[in-house]
ZAKETOR-576080 format. One record per residue: residue number from 0; residue in three letters; x, y, z of N, C-alpha, C in turn. Coordinates in Angstrom, 3 decimals. Last residue first. Layout:
// residues N
 lolum kolse      npx      npy      npz     capx     capy     capz      cpx      cpy      cpz
   NUM   ala        X        Y        Z        X        Y        Z        X        Y        Z
...
This chain:
// residues 210
 lolum kolse      npx      npy      npz     capx     capy     capz      cpx      cpy      cpz
   209   unk  -13.788   32.336    7.324  -13.849   31.416    6.197  -13.473   30.012    6.643
   208   unk  -15.680   33.458   10.181  -14.425   33.185    9.485  -14.660   32.242    8.325
   207   unk  -18.367   35.818   10.310  -17.876   34.451   10.417  -16.577   34.278    9.627
   206   unk  -19.535   38.297   10.005  -18.357   38.192   10.855  -17.803   36.803   11.013
   205   unk  -21.509   38.746    8.265  -21.936   38.356    9.595  -20.769   38.129   10.534
   204   unk  -19.878   37.423    5.428  -20.885   38.331    5.968  -21.377   37.820    7.324
   203   unk  -16.579   36.170    6.385  -17.816   36.089    5.618  -18.789   37.122    6.162
   202   unk  -13.227   37.419    6.381  -14.483   37.118    7.051  -15.629   37.018    6.055
   201   unk   -9.747   36.966    6.694  -10.906   37.123    5.822  -12.173   36.674    6.536
   200   unk   -7.947   36.155    8.641   -8.337   37.563    8.594   -9.589   37.775    7.755
   199   unk   -8.546   33.153   10.562   -8.199   33.843    9.312   -8.706   35.270    9.319
   198   unk   -7.383   32.758   13.959   -8.485   32.855   13.004   -8.067   33.597   11.745
   197   unk   -4.201   31.007   14.154   -5.119   32.061   14.627   -6.236   32.172   13.596
   196   unk   -3.343   28.624   13.307   -2.593   29.222   14.402   -3.335   30.420   14.978
   195   unk   -5.894   26.227   12.695   -5.231   27.485   12.339   -4.515   28.060   13.559
   194   unk   -6.294   23.136   11.719   -6.030   23.833   12.974   -5.235   25.085   12.632
   193   unk   -8.645   21.195    9.884   -7.627   22.253    9.904   -7.527   22.923   11.271
   192   unk   -9.014   17.923    9.915   -9.618   19.063   10.613   -8.557   20.156   10.708
   191   unk   -9.523   15.019    8.455   -8.781   16.251    8.177   -9.533   17.425    8.794
   190   unk   -9.599   12.271   10.828  -10.190   13.120    9.789   -9.354   14.387    9.595
   189   unk   -8.594    9.583   11.880   -7.842   10.836   11.715   -8.448   11.656   10.578
   188   unk  -10.533    7.620   11.903   -9.726    7.829   13.096   -8.990    9.162   13.059
   187   unk  -11.524    7.847    9.312  -12.455    7.973   10.443  -11.694    8.264   11.735
   186   unk   -9.291    7.332    7.761   -9.840    8.690    7.763  -10.843    8.904    8.895
   185   unk   -7.145    5.209    9.828   -8.179    5.412    8.816   -8.634    6.866    8.833
   184   unk   -3.619    4.669   10.250   -4.904    5.183   10.720   -5.864    5.360    9.547
   183   unk   -1.342    3.772    9.025   -1.646    3.241   10.352   -3.009    3.659   10.880
   182   unk   -0.846    5.070    6.736   -1.003    3.624    6.628   -1.425    2.994    7.951
   181   unk   -0.419    7.646    7.499   -1.636    7.366    6.724   -1.901    5.875    6.602
   180   unk    2.100    7.602    8.580    0.962    7.645    9.498   -0.345    7.318    8.787
   179   unk    3.702    7.793    6.325    3.637    6.515    7.027    2.435    6.461    7.967
   178   unk    3.467   10.500    5.744    2.923    9.509    4.816    2.745    8.164    5.501
   177   unk    4.776   11.535    8.067    3.394   11.893    7.729    2.764   10.859    6.816
   176   unk    7.305   10.487    7.795    6.528   10.156    9.000    5.046   10.435    8.749
   175   unk    8.022   11.727    5.401    7.907   10.265    5.444    7.139    9.801    6.674
   174   unk    8.108   14.434    6.089    7.137   13.961    5.110    6.940   12.461    5.162
   173   unk    8.327   15.712    9.291    8.960   14.805    8.334    7.883   14.276    7.390
   172   unk    7.931   19.074   10.333    7.322   17.784   10.051    8.130   16.994    9.024
   171   unk   10.567   20.549   12.336    9.487   20.599   11.353    9.029   19.177   11.045
   170   unk   12.545   20.143   14.164   11.884   21.446   14.190   10.821   21.614   13.112
   169   unk   14.482   18.207   16.053   13.308   18.078   15.190   12.526   19.381   15.253
   168   unk   16.362   18.773   17.892   16.854   18.409   16.568   15.708   18.275   15.566
   167   unk   16.048   21.496   20.146   15.486   20.285   19.569   16.087   20.041   18.191
   166   unk   16.391   23.179   23.340   16.792   22.925   21.958   16.157   21.623   21.475
   165   unk   15.045   25.828   25.463   15.465   24.457   25.179   15.923   24.348   23.727
   164   unk   13.758   28.168   26.231   15.140   27.971   26.612   15.665   26.573   26.395
   163   unk   11.347   28.450   25.123   11.335   28.101   26.547   12.753   27.761   27.022
   162   unk   11.937   29.022   22.545   11.147   30.015   23.273   11.043   29.698   24.759
   161   unk   13.146   26.797   21.472   13.981   27.919   21.880   13.248   28.963   22.701
   160   unk   10.934   25.198   20.743   11.777   24.818   21.877   12.608   25.995   22.394
   159   unk    9.451   25.597   18.530    9.157   26.466   19.668   10.043   26.184   20.864
   158   unk    9.899   23.716   16.647   10.627   24.979   16.485   10.324   25.978   17.591
   157   unk   10.194   20.424   18.198    9.491   21.545   17.594   10.283   22.824   17.555
   156   unk   10.397   18.558   21.293   10.529   18.682   19.840    9.814   19.951   19.387
   155   unk   11.925   17.171   24.159   11.218   18.294   23.560   11.455   18.290   22.058
   154   unk   11.570   14.409   26.493   12.223   15.130   25.400   11.310   16.211   24.847
   153   unk   10.268   13.548   28.767   11.586   12.996   28.463   12.330   13.789   27.407
   152   unk    8.533   15.363   31.365    8.658   14.845   30.009   10.098   14.405   29.768
   151   unk    6.208   16.831   33.522    7.353   15.935   33.405    7.374   15.369   31.986
   150   unk    5.174   20.249   34.245    5.083   18.963   33.569    6.369   18.141   33.686
   149   unk    5.325   22.799   35.141    4.702   21.839   36.053    4.704   20.414   35.484
   148   unk    6.309   24.285   33.061    7.198   24.045   34.204    6.633   23.013   35.171
   147   unk    4.132   24.703   31.428    5.074   23.651   31.068    6.011   23.312   32.225
   146   unk    2.882   26.934   32.597    2.213   25.630   32.591    3.195   24.489   32.353
   145   unk    4.856   28.920   32.151    4.361   28.652   33.499    3.715   27.265   33.579
   144   unk    5.039   28.881   29.365    6.201   28.503   30.175    5.772   28.146   31.590
   143   unk    2.508   29.874   28.692    2.888   28.510   28.303    4.061   28.022   29.152
   142   unk    2.677   32.461   29.652    1.691   31.543   30.213    2.027   30.096   29.906
   141   unk    4.716   33.483   28.007    4.894   33.445   29.461    3.928   32.469   30.118
   140   unk    3.521   33.228   25.395    4.725   32.489   25.767    4.899   32.382   27.281
   139   unk    0.017   32.658   25.259    1.122   33.603   25.286    2.331   32.861   25.847
   138   unk   -1.018   29.555   23.654   -0.942   30.490   24.770    0.126   31.546   24.507
   137   unk   -2.891   26.918   22.459   -2.108   28.085   22.079   -2.184   29.113   23.196
   136   unk   -2.723   23.377   22.703   -3.263   24.651   23.182   -2.323   25.768   22.769
   135   unk   -3.465   19.977   22.110   -2.816   21.213   21.678   -3.524   22.459   22.208
   134   unk   -4.006   18.031   25.122   -4.380   18.440   23.774   -3.693   19.750   23.403
   133   unk   -1.987   15.861   26.804   -2.538   17.221   26.863   -2.773   17.679   25.440
   132   unk   -1.663   13.306   25.761   -1.933   13.489   27.187   -2.554   14.857   27.441
   131   unk   -1.970   11.159   23.048   -2.080   12.544   23.496   -2.467   12.604   24.973
   130   unk    0.391    8.476   22.682   -0.974    8.983   22.869   -0.951   10.410   23.409
   129   unk    2.964    7.482   22.637    2.258    7.630   21.376    0.846    8.160   21.475
   128   unk    3.783    7.674   25.290    3.635    6.347   24.677    2.802    6.404   23.396
   127   unk    2.398   10.835   25.419    3.025    9.779   26.203    2.730    8.425   25.563
   126   unk    2.597   14.314   24.689    2.282   12.953   24.255    3.047   11.949   25.120
   125   unk    1.319   17.593   24.808    2.140   16.572   25.445    1.651   15.183   25.031
   124   unk    1.675   20.695   22.994    0.900   19.529   23.420    1.865   18.520   24.027
   123   unk    1.385   24.178   21.959    2.089   23.011   22.475    1.120   21.903   22.875
   122   unk    2.213   27.236   20.593    1.225   26.158   20.557    1.947   24.882   20.988
   121   unk    2.748   30.518   21.660    3.305   29.184   21.529    2.161   28.175   21.522
   120   unk    3.165   33.976   20.718    2.380   32.834   21.169    3.067   31.508   20.851
   119   unk    4.103   36.346   19.613    4.296   36.108   21.033    3.520   34.933   21.584
   118   unk    3.652   36.156   16.895    2.895   37.147   17.658    2.953   36.868   19.164
   117   unk    4.110   32.560   16.340    4.382   33.997   16.188    3.425   34.868   17.005
   116   unk    4.058   29.973   16.919    3.031   30.434   15.986    3.041   31.961   15.860
   115   unk    6.282   27.543   17.456    6.229   29.001   17.486    5.201   29.458   16.452
   114   unk    5.328   24.569   19.030    5.473   25.317   17.783    5.362   26.808   18.037
   113   unk    6.280   21.552   20.711    6.007   22.982   20.732    6.204   23.614   19.356
   112   unk    5.783   18.694   22.648    5.886   19.215   21.282    5.439   20.669   21.270
   111   unk    7.204   16.439   24.759    6.600   17.767   24.720    6.849   18.354   23.344
   110   unk    6.736   13.063   25.357    7.303   14.056   24.439    6.496   15.349   24.502
   109   unk    7.648   10.253   27.051    6.788   11.443   27.152    7.448   12.562   26.353
   108   unk    7.910    6.993   25.459    8.440    8.182   26.111    7.382    9.275   26.197
   107   unk    7.366    4.891   23.792    7.646    4.563   25.187    8.191    5.765   25.962
   106   unk    7.200    4.473   20.943    6.039    4.844   21.765    6.243    4.450   23.228
   105   unk    9.197    4.192   19.176    8.860    3.002   19.973    7.661    3.232   20.891
   104   unk    9.514    6.747   18.094    8.987    5.678   17.243    8.582    4.418   18.012
   103   unk    9.590    9.628   18.969    9.301    8.474   19.826    8.722    7.316   19.016
   102   unk   10.009   11.556   17.049   10.923   11.505   18.192   10.776   10.231   19.014
   101   unk    7.887   11.141   15.308    9.260   10.987   14.820   10.237   10.815   15.971
   100   unk    5.715   11.734   16.987    5.853   10.399   16.388    7.290   10.144   15.941
    99   unk    6.172   14.446   17.442    6.277   13.513   18.568    6.429   12.078   18.066
    98   unk    5.636   15.395   14.910    6.989   15.552   15.438    7.214   14.632   16.630
    97   unk    2.900   14.735   14.789    3.846   14.143   13.851    5.284   14.258   14.339
    96   unk    1.717   16.347   16.749    1.682   14.889   16.873    2.736   14.231   15.992
    95   unk    2.231   18.881   15.638    2.701   18.553   16.979    2.764   17.039   17.179
    94   unk    0.879   18.834   13.236    2.335   18.901   13.218    2.913   18.514   14.577
    93   unk   -1.837   16.489   13.087   -1.267   17.766   13.498    0.261   17.698   13.464
    92   unk   -3.228   14.935   10.205   -2.458   14.811   11.444   -1.872   16.179   11.800
    91   unk   -5.701   13.296    8.211   -5.054   14.516    8.671   -4.379   14.319   10.021
    90   unk   -6.304   11.423    5.148   -6.240   11.559    6.598   -5.509   12.842    6.968
    89   unk   -8.271   10.280    2.505   -7.360   11.323    2.976   -7.451   11.420    4.502
    88   unk   -8.628    7.694    0.059   -8.890    8.197    1.407   -7.830    9.217    1.826
    87   unk   -9.399    8.267   -3.326   -8.326    7.939   -2.383   -8.678    8.494   -1.004
    86   unk  -10.819    8.491   -5.752  -11.444    7.904   -4.561  -10.390    7.408   -3.564
    85   unk  -10.003    9.908   -7.854   -9.417    8.565   -7.728   -9.962    7.815   -6.520
    84   unk  -11.183   12.383   -7.613  -11.481   11.582   -8.817  -10.963   10.154   -8.741
    83   unk  -10.106   13.042   -4.913  -11.530   12.886   -5.221  -11.794   12.059   -6.478
    82   unk   -7.291   13.426   -4.757   -7.931   12.220   -4.211   -9.338   11.980   -4.726
    81   unk   -6.650   15.876   -5.919   -5.922   14.671   -6.327   -6.704   13.410   -5.936
    80   unk   -8.260   17.662   -4.592   -8.374   17.573   -6.049   -7.692   16.314   -6.584
    79   unk   -7.397   17.212   -1.926   -8.794   16.989   -2.310   -8.927   16.799   -3.816
    78   unk   -4.697   17.950   -2.035   -5.072   16.583   -1.663   -6.491   16.263   -2.110
    77   unk   -4.937   20.679   -2.665   -4.269   19.759   -3.586   -4.688   18.329   -3.306
    76   unk   -6.251   21.632   -0.396   -6.897   21.752   -1.705   -6.270   20.790   -2.705
    75   unk   -4.331   21.040    1.577   -5.688   20.493    1.668   -6.391   20.525    0.314
    74   unk   -2.077   22.489    0.802   -2.021   21.029    0.814   -3.412   20.417    0.835
    73   unk   -3.267   25.126    0.969   -2.539   24.656   -0.213   -2.535   23.135   -0.267
    72   unk   -4.372   25.610    3.473   -5.270   25.366    2.350   -4.553   24.850    1.098
    71   unk   -2.194   26.197    5.124   -2.953   24.962    5.309   -3.764   24.612    4.073
    70   unk   -1.436   28.753    4.139   -0.550   27.608    4.074   -1.279   26.282    4.183
    69   unk   -3.722   30.360    4.710   -3.242   30.170    3.334   -2.386   28.924    3.213
    68   unk   -3.889   30.176    7.526   -5.034   29.802    6.681   -4.559   29.485    5.267
    67   unk   -0.944   28.765    9.086   -1.732   29.874    8.558   -2.869   29.362    7.692
    66   unk   -1.154   26.139   11.583   -0.513   26.901   10.537   -1.422   28.017   10.070
    65   unk   -0.906   23.127   13.526   -1.309   24.514   13.337   -0.486   25.227   12.257
    64   unk   -2.044   21.290   10.559   -1.725   22.469   11.344   -1.091   22.122   12.693
    63   unk   -2.373   18.964    9.161   -3.551   19.825    9.334   -3.300   21.010   10.245
    62   unk   -0.709   17.390    6.640   -0.517   18.023    7.941   -1.600   19.079    8.097
    61   unk   -2.296   14.612    5.065   -1.896   16.021    5.059   -1.656   16.477    6.485
    60   unk   -2.036   11.636    3.217   -2.062   12.266    4.533   -1.597   13.710    4.398
    59   unk   -3.633    9.255    1.205   -2.987   10.564    1.274   -3.115   11.079    2.700
    58   unk   -3.373    5.975   -0.249   -3.737    6.863    0.853   -3.020    8.196    0.698
    57   unk   -2.607    4.815   -2.657   -3.743    4.256   -1.921   -4.245    5.170   -0.806
    56   unk   -1.461    5.350   -5.928   -1.485    5.833   -4.551   -2.773    5.379   -3.860
    55   unk   -1.633    4.702   -8.549   -1.082    3.685   -7.656   -1.132    4.100   -6.189
    54   unk   -2.427    6.872   -9.994   -3.432    5.840   -9.721   -2.925    4.720   -8.816
    53   unk   -0.039    8.339  -10.380   -1.068    8.800   -9.435   -2.082    7.725   -9.057
    52   unk    2.741    6.025  -10.460    1.711    6.806  -11.135    0.672    7.261  -10.102
    51   unk    6.217    5.963   -9.670    4.835    5.691   -9.269    3.882    6.561  -10.071
    50   unk    8.958    6.296   -9.459    8.422    5.447  -10.508    6.994    5.025  -10.226
    49   unk   10.103    8.065   -7.732    9.698    6.777   -7.176    9.195    5.805   -8.233
    48   unk   10.535   10.253   -9.392   11.665    9.642   -8.697   11.332    8.231   -8.222
    47   unk    7.874   10.838  -10.147    8.858   10.432  -11.157   10.041    9.712  -10.515
    46   unk    6.777   11.632   -7.718    6.238   10.456   -8.401    7.227    9.916   -9.431
    45   unk    8.358   13.951   -7.293    8.365   12.840   -6.342    7.889   11.545   -6.998
    44   unk    7.616   15.599   -9.384    9.010   15.164   -9.276    9.127   13.935   -8.372
    43   unk    4.925   15.975   -8.654    5.268   15.350   -9.944    6.697   14.816   -9.932
    42   unk    5.291   17.295   -6.228    4.643   15.983   -6.238    4.947   15.253   -7.546
    41   unk    6.470   19.666   -7.179    7.190   18.815   -6.233    6.614   17.404   -6.219
    40   unk    4.466   20.802   -8.753    5.702   20.333   -9.388    6.510   19.403   -8.485
    39   unk    2.606   21.270   -6.534    2.287   20.360   -7.644    3.541   19.893   -8.384
    38   unk    4.072   23.136   -4.810    3.637   21.806   -4.380    3.384   20.847   -5.538
    37   unk    4.733   25.715   -5.741    5.773   24.685   -5.670    5.242   23.274   -5.428
    36   unk    2.628   27.464   -5.619    3.307   27.307   -6.903    4.266   26.120   -6.907
    35   unk    1.934   27.294   -2.948    0.920   26.985   -3.971    1.561   26.738   -5.334
    34   unk    4.166   28.214   -1.544    3.823   26.791   -1.520    2.859   26.405   -2.646
    33   unk    5.195   30.753   -1.179    5.095   30.229   -2.532    4.764   28.753   -2.602
    32   unk    7.645   31.078    1.513    6.360   31.351    0.848    6.350   30.710   -0.531
    31   unk    9.699   29.241    2.730    9.073   30.412    3.338    7.690   30.673    2.778
    30   unk   11.069   27.009    1.961   10.861   28.046    0.952   10.214   29.311    1.522
    29   unk   12.808   24.280    2.425   12.418   25.447    3.224   12.308   26.640    2.280
    28   unk   11.681   21.187    1.194   12.434   22.417    0.955   11.893   23.556    1.810
    27   unk   11.808   17.826    0.636   11.439   18.819    1.643   12.319   20.045    1.459
    26   unk   10.803   14.789   -0.654   11.382   16.087   -0.982   10.891   17.081    0.061
    25   unk   11.270   11.264   -0.955   10.745   12.430   -0.241   11.519   13.681   -0.652
    24   unk   10.467    7.846   -1.635   11.088    9.108   -2.031   10.496   10.224   -1.172
    23   unk    9.922    5.548   -0.116   10.204    5.435   -1.547   10.954    6.677   -2.040
    22   unk   10.283    4.044    3.002   10.375    5.294    2.252   10.726    5.014    0.795
    21   unk    7.905    1.699    4.133    9.266    1.930    3.661    9.298    3.167    2.771
    20   unk    5.283    1.130    4.745    6.118    1.683    5.808    7.595    1.827    5.420
    19   unk    4.249    0.430    2.204    4.296   -0.549    3.297    5.337   -0.150    4.347
    18   unk    5.864    3.075    0.934    5.204    1.853    0.482    5.373    0.802    1.574
    17   unk    5.614    6.622    0.796    6.060    5.403    1.468    5.247    4.238    0.937
    16   unk    6.616    9.822   -0.271    5.922    8.580   -0.606    6.503    7.438    0.212
    15   unk    6.175   13.329    0.395    6.886   12.058    0.552    5.988   10.902    0.160
    14   unk    6.804   16.805    0.598    6.026   15.722    0.012    6.850   14.443    0.117
    13   unk    6.735   20.150    1.808    7.178   18.772    1.944    6.231   17.794    1.269
    12   unk    8.019   23.183    2.532    7.089   22.538    1.592    7.592   21.104    1.446
    11   unk    8.323   25.155    5.489    8.745   24.030    4.659    7.629   23.571    3.741
    10   unk    7.111   27.056    7.007    8.130   27.514    6.060    8.546   26.415    5.091
     9   unk    3.939   25.422    7.200    4.914   26.390    7.688    5.881   26.826    6.614
     8   unk    2.192   23.683    5.911    1.688   24.500    7.019    2.643   25.587    7.478
     7   unk    2.260   21.800    3.966    2.521   23.185    3.546    2.147   24.154    4.664
     6   unk    2.789   18.453    3.332    2.787   19.473    4.382    3.152   20.834    3.800
     5   unk    1.767   15.166    2.583    1.913   16.541    2.121    1.861   17.512    3.303
     4   unk    2.373   11.798    1.547    2.273   12.775    2.636    2.577   14.170    2.138
     3   unk    0.927    8.936    0.205    1.533   10.231   -0.109    1.306   11.167    1.065
     2   unk    1.416    5.400    0.219    0.818    6.607    0.788    1.639    7.838    0.425
     1   unk    0.634    2.158   -0.930    1.448    3.353   -1.096    0.694    4.574   -0.555
     0   unk    0.849   -1.199    0.000    0.000    0.000    0.000    0.883    1.247    0.000
């Protein structure tokens, strides 16, 4: 079973293919902006490298945030347009969970996952043995530090580590970990639910967010 993983939630544009939990090919570039223009060519390059046709893909996984409205929508829209005509199941995973998965493949540790969502805020969650212990929450940095000081954990991951005076070798989502996760969970277990780092600026009539 072949799975495609896509992430456009942050500075990195990432795509990866795995087959039965083995990496076939992956591309990850730190581009800052321009994900909409880069993702489709990246996926085409990925398929070519792996010698895979679109119709051979069985699952798609997207990183569902936290991230910007624009960034999240790039991968989500691409996944939908790619999957719908081929009837490919699509799953969604948070960046916080994915980084914890990469750090704790044996699922036997407590992992604190943090993301810098800017404007003086930190989004974080705690995982133990592969399960969520504290759900993702976004707080002002000082408030997050106060709460985190009360916790016990074995390791820290994410680009928010520096905001609490720590370091981490894992600061963004691995495309292969994302694609691999699609083979372990069903869309029912991991539906695609976008998690925005903050409400989108664009509003519908009546003040509702898009």
